[in-house]
C-alpha positions in Angstrom: 0.0 -0.2 0.0 1.1 3.4 -0.6 0.1 7.0 -0.8 0.7 9.4 -3.2 -1.0 12.5 -4.7 -4.5 12.3 -7.0 -3.7 12.6 -10.5 -6.7 12.9 -12.9 -6.4 9.2 -14.0 -8.0 8.8 -10.6 -11.5 10.6 -11.4 -12.9 7.4 -12.0 -12.2 5.5 -8.8 -13.1 8.9 -6.7 -16.4 8.6 -8.5 -16.9 5.2 -7.2 -16.2 5.9 -3.9 -18.4 8.7 -4.1 -21.2 6.8 -5.5 -20.7 4.0 -2.6 -19.8 6.1 0.4 -22.2 9.2 0.1 -24.9 6.7 -2.3 -24.6 10.0 -4.5 -25.7 9.8 -8.0 -23.2 9.9 -10.4 -23.7 13.0 -12.1 -23.1 14.9 -8.7 -20.4 12.4 -7.5 -18.8 14.0 -11.2 -19.5 17.7 -10.4 -17.7 16.7 -6.4 -14.7 15.6 -7.9 -14.6 19.0 -10.9 -14.4 21.2 -7.7 -11.9 19.0 -5.9 -9.7 18.9 -8.5 -10.4 23.0 -9.1 -9.4 23.7 -5.2 -8.0 21.4 -3.6 -4.7 19.1 -3.1 -5.5 15.4 -3.0 -4.3 12.2 -1.7 -5.3 8.5 -2.5 -4.3 5.1 -1.1 -3.0 2.8 -3.3 -2.7 -0.7 -3.5 -1.7 -3.1 -6.6 -3.2 -0.5 -9.1 -6.6 -0.3 -7.0 -7.2 3.2 -5.4 -8.5 2.2 -2.1 -9.5 5.5 -0.5 -9.0 9.2 -0.8 -8.9 13.2 0.9 -8.6 16.2 -0.3 -7.4 19.6 1.6 -8.5 23.0 0.6 -6.3 26.4 1.4 -7.9 29.4 2.7 -6.6 31.8 5.6 -7.6 32.8 9.0 -7.6 35.4 11.4 -6.5 34.7 14.5 -6.2 37.5 17.0 -5.5 40.3 14.1 -3.1 37.8 12.5 -3.6 36.0 9.0 -2.8 32.2 9.2 -2.4 30.0 6.0 -4.5 27.3 6.3 -5.8 24.4 5.1 -9.2 22.1 5.8 -9.5 18.2 5.2 -12.7 16.8 3.2 -13.8 14.8 0.6 -12.9 11.5 2.7 -13.7 8.3 1.0 -12.9 4.9 1.4 -13.8 1.4 -0.3 -15.6 -1.1 1.9 -12.2 -3.2 1.6 -9.9 -0.4 3.0 -12.0 0.0 6.2 -9.9 -0.2 9.4 -6.7 -1.0 8.0 -5.1 2.0 8.7 -5.1 3.8 5.2 -7.0 6.9 6.6 -4.6 7.3 9.1 -1.5 7.4 7.2 -3.6 9.7 4.7 -4.0 12.3 7.4 -0.4 12.0 8.5 1.1 12.4 4.7 -1.6 15.3 3.7 -0.2 17.0 7.4 3.1 16.7 6.3 2.4 18.1 2.5 0.0 21.3 4.6 3.3 21.9 6.5 5.4 21.5 3.3 3.0 24.5 1.6 3.2 26.8 4.2 -0.1 25.9 6.5 0.2 26.7 10.1 -3.1 25.6 11.0 -5.8 23.1 9.7 -9.4 22.2 10.5 -11.5 19.0 9.6 -15.2 18.5 8.2 -16.1 15.1 7.5 -17.5 12.2 9.9 -18.1 13.2 14.0 -15.9 15.3 16.0 -14.7 12.2 18.3 -12.9 10.4 14.9 -10.7 13.2 14.6 -9.7 13.8 18.2 -7.5 10.2 17.6 -5.7 12.7 14.9 -4.9 15.6 16.7 -7.9 17.9 16.4 -9.4 19.7 19.1 -13.4 19.9 19.3 -13.7 23.2 19.2 -17.5 23.1 17.9 -20.6 21.7 16.5 -21.8 24.7 14.6 -20.0 26.6 11.8 -21.5 29.7 11.1 -20.8 31.1 7.1 -21.3 34.7 5.6 -20.9 35.8 2.1 -21.9 38.3 0.2 -24.9 38.3 -2.3 -23.5 40.3 -5.1 -20.6 37.4 -5.2 -23.1 34.7 -6.3 -22.9 34.1 -10.4 -25.6 34.1 -12.5 -26.6 30.4 -13.7 -28.1 29.7 -16.8 -30.5 27.2 -14.9 -34.2 28.5 -14.7 -35.9 28.2 -11.2 -39.0 28.7 -9.8 -38.7 30.5 -6.3 -42.6 29.2 -4.5 -43.8 31.3 -1.2 -45.2 29.1 1.3 -47.6 31.2 3.5 -48.8 28.1 5.7 -45.8 25.5 5.9 -45.6 22.3 7.3 -43.1 19.5 8.1 -44.5 17.6 4.8 -43.6 20.2 2.0 -40.0 20.1 3.1 -38.7 16.8 5.1 -38.6 14.7 1.9 -35.9 17.2 0.6 -34.5 17.5 4.2 -33.7 14.1 4.1 -32.6 13.6 0.8 -30.2 16.1 1.7 -29.2 14.6 5.2 -28.9 11.1 3.6 -27.1 12.0 0.3 -25.3 14.7 1.2 -23.8 14.9 4.7 -26.0 17.9 5.5 -27.7 16.9 8.9 -29.2 14.4 11.3 -31.2 16.4 13.9 -34.0 16.9 11.7 -36.7 15.4 13.5 -40.1 16.1 13.7 -39.8 18.0 17.4 -37.4 20.1 15.6 -39.2 21.1 13.2 -42.1 21.5 15.5 -39.8 23.5 18.2 -37.3 25.1 16.4 -38.7 25.8 12.7 -42.5 26.2 13.0 -42.5 27.8 16.6 -41.7 31.7 15.1 -43.8 31.3 12.4 -46.9 30.1 14.4 -46.4 32.7 17.1 -44.3 35.5 15.7 -44.7 35.6 11.9 -41.0 36.5 11.4 -39.7 33.5 8.9 -39.9 33.2 5.5 -40.5 30.2 3.8 -39.7 29.2 0.4 -39.7 26.0 -2.2 -37.2 26.1 -5.2 -38.5 24.3 -8.2 -36.4 23.1 -11.5 -38.2 21.6 -14.1 -41.6 20.9 -12.0 -39.3 19.0 -9.4 -39.2 20.3 -6.0 -35.1 20.7 -5.7 -34.6 22.9 -2.7 -35.9 24.6 -0.4 -34.4 27.7 2.0 -35.9 29.3 5.6 -35.0 32.6 6.5 -35.7 35.6 8.3 -34.2 39.4 8.2 -31.7 40.8 10.7 -31.4 45.2 11.4 -28.3 46.1 10.8 -25.9 49.4 12.2 -25.0 49.4 8.4 -26.3 51.4 6.0 -26.7 49.3 3.3 -30.0 47.4 4.3 -30.3 44.2 6.7 -29.1 40.8 6.5 -31.1 37.6 5.9 -30.3 35.1 8.0 -30.9 31.5 6.7 -32.5 29.6 9.1 -32.7 26.1 7.3 -32.0 25.2 4.0 -32.0 21.4 1.7 -31.3 20.7 -1.6 -31.4 16.8 -3.4 -28.6 17.5 -5.6 -26.3 20.1 -7.0 -28.8 21.6 -9.0 -30.7 22.0 -6.0 -27.7 23.9 -4.5 -27.2 26.1 -7.6 -31.1 27.3 -7.0 -30.7 27.8 -3.3 -27.8 30.7 -4.4 -29.5 31.6 -7.3 -32.7 32.4 -4.9 -30.4 34.9 -3.0 -29.3 37.2 -6.0 -32.3 38.9 -6.4 -31.9 40.2 -2.9 -28.5 41.9 -4.2 -30.1 45.5 -4.0 -31.8 45.1 -1.1 -29.1 42.8 1.8 -25.7 43.0 1.9 -24.8 39.7 3.7 -26.4 36.2 4.0 -25.7 34.3 7.1 -26.1 30.6 7.4 -25.4 28.6 10.5 -24.7 24.9 9.0 -24.3 21.6 11.1 -21.5 20.3 12.3 -20.6 17.5 9.8 -21.2 19.8 6.7 -18.9 19.8 3.6 -17.6 22.4 1.9 -18.0 21.4 -1.7 -21.8 21.8 -1.1 -21.0 25.8 -1.1 -19.1 25.4 -4.9 -22.3 25.3 -6.9 -23.1 29.3 -5.7 -19.6 29.9 -7.7 -18.9 32.6 -5.1 -16.2 34.3 -5.1 -15.4 34.1 -1.8 -17.3 32.8 2.3 -16.6 33.8 5.1 -16.6 30.8 7.8 -17.0 32.1 11.4 -16.2 28.8 13.1 -14.9 26.9 15.9 -15.2 23.7 13.9 -12.4 20.8 14.7 -8.9 22.6 14.9 -5.1 21.7 15.2 -2.0 23.9 15.2 0.0 21.2 12.7 3.0 23.5 12.9 3.7 24.9 16.5 6.8 26.5 15.9 5.7 28.8 12.7 2.1 29.7 14.6 4.3 30.8 17.5 6.7 32.7 16.0 3.3 34.5 14.7 1.3 34.8 17.1 1.2 38.8 18.8 2.5 38.4 22.2 2.0 41.6 25.0 4.7 44.1 24.4 4.5 44.1 28.1 5.5 40.9 29.0 8.9 39.1 29.1 10.2 35.1 29.7 11.4 31.8 28.4 9.6 28.7 27.9 9.9 25.5 26.4 6.9 24.1 24.5 6.6 20.3 24.7 4.1 18.9 22.6 2.2 15.2 22.2 0.3 14.0 18.8 -1.5 10.9 19.2 -1.7 11.1 15.5 2.2 10.3 15.6 1.8 7.5 18.9 2.0 10.2 20.9 5.9 11.5 20.4 6.9 14.5 22.1 8.4 17.4 19.7 9.9 20.7 21.9 10.2 23.9 21.2 11.7 26.3 23.3 10.7 30.8 22.9 12.0 34.0 24.0 9.1 36.0 24.7 9.7 40.0 24.8 9.0 43.6 23.2 5.8 41.8 21.5 7.4 39.4 19.5 7.9 35.7 20.2 11.9 33.9 19.0 13.0 30.7 19.0 15.7 29.7 21.4 17.6 26.6 21.8 15.9 25.8 25.5 14.6 26.5 28.4 14.2 24.9 31.6 10.4 26.5 32.2 8.3 23.7 30.6 4.7 23.6 29.5 4.1 19.9 29.1 0.9 19.6 27.1 -1.2 17.4 23.9 -1.6 19.2 20.1 -5.7 19.1 20.9 -5.1 20.8 24.0 -2.7 22.9 23.0 -4.8 23.8 19.9 -8.0 24.9 22.1 -5.5 27.5 24.1 -4.0 28.8 20.6 -7.1 29.8 19.5 -8.3 31.4 23.2 -11.0 28.5 23.5 -9.6 27.2 27.1 -7.2 28.9 29.5 -4.0 26.9 31.1 -5.9 27.1 34.2 -8.2 25.4 32.4 -5.9 23.0 30.9 -4.0 22.6 34.5 -7.7 21.7 36.1 -8.6 19.1 33.5 -5.2 17.3 34.2 -4.4 18.6 30.3 -0.9 20.5 31.4 2.1 20.1 33.4 3.7 23.7 33.7 6.7 25.1 35.9 4.9 27.2 38.8 6.9 30.1 37.4 5.4 30.7 34.5 1.6 29.9 34.7 0.8 33.8 35.1 2.9 35.0 32.0 1.0 31.9 30.0 -2.7 32.9 31.5 -1.4 36.5 29.7 0.4 35.1 26.6 -2.9 32.8 25.4 -5.8 34.9 27.0 -9.0 32.8 27.9 -11.2 34.9 25.5 -13.8 34.2 22.4 -11.9 34.3 19.0 -14.1 33.4 15.8 -12.0 31.9 13.1 -12.6 34.2 10.0 -11.8 31.8 6.7 -11.6 33.6 4.0 -11.4 31.1 0.9 
């Protein structure tokens, strides 16, 4: 078995795996891989000439505490049944992370599957919700013709078939039980009348739906449109969803969408957007701690040295050490320090983005630290809510 870069002749194998893993129609699988080839770098696991597993990562940038970090997001993992439980995915993740570092990416995020799966690879479970914001004027016009039908008296039966297909076929969401629809989606329609419900039809077939409301903003350019829920049955439905937003470009500035934790970023590609901003916690990992620390903004009045010792479960909890001198608002690499901070890459990643403080890591039993630097580390990595802004 060998791991190698994805090449175009692997396309048919990837389509076959998409059809198997996602029960995806071939037309959608072809669309899926076309977007992956355009935007991403991919790797496959090959054995005796057969491709058994593949995954891609897409580059973007991330802003943490006013510093832009090159970031890569891992998505599009597919495997054949004979490749399961053989370590192929683990080996691909290991190879991909090395490639990310070689390409200059400092941080990484993950989207498919459940968070607990990726914690085995050293990723911190930062959140269960993603928040996407994009500008309406960035949506390109499609030649497809859609009909947008406003539903004044919505019912679960109208939307449930599309929602189920979206969840089952496109890895969308799995929480759309009747209780959710009654409690979350229809409550405000019954009591506040604040939401708008639309079915999107193409060639006499319902291909998508969208439920939204308007949010007032402080800016002069109209309100924002907040999408409360949506679903589509294929890439045509996804295109129709974004075409629905286009006529609003003279009325609103932003469209805000809350997406499920296991949402795959490729589903946004049919929108032909120039850029998408993701505000999220998602699964997060600092894959190059040295470069990340050297770029990290330190308080100007802070001065101390420490050695960071990180274990990574992806590499058998092998420990990597990095020593730093913090002074005058900068962080420099040094050879050694007697002040130690020992933790896992998962815990360090959470502290890096402000999700947990050093005091919390100590309380959770996730860090060992020299007592004389606890206060300094707390000042260096303050516990604050830092939203990640990923620009594609």
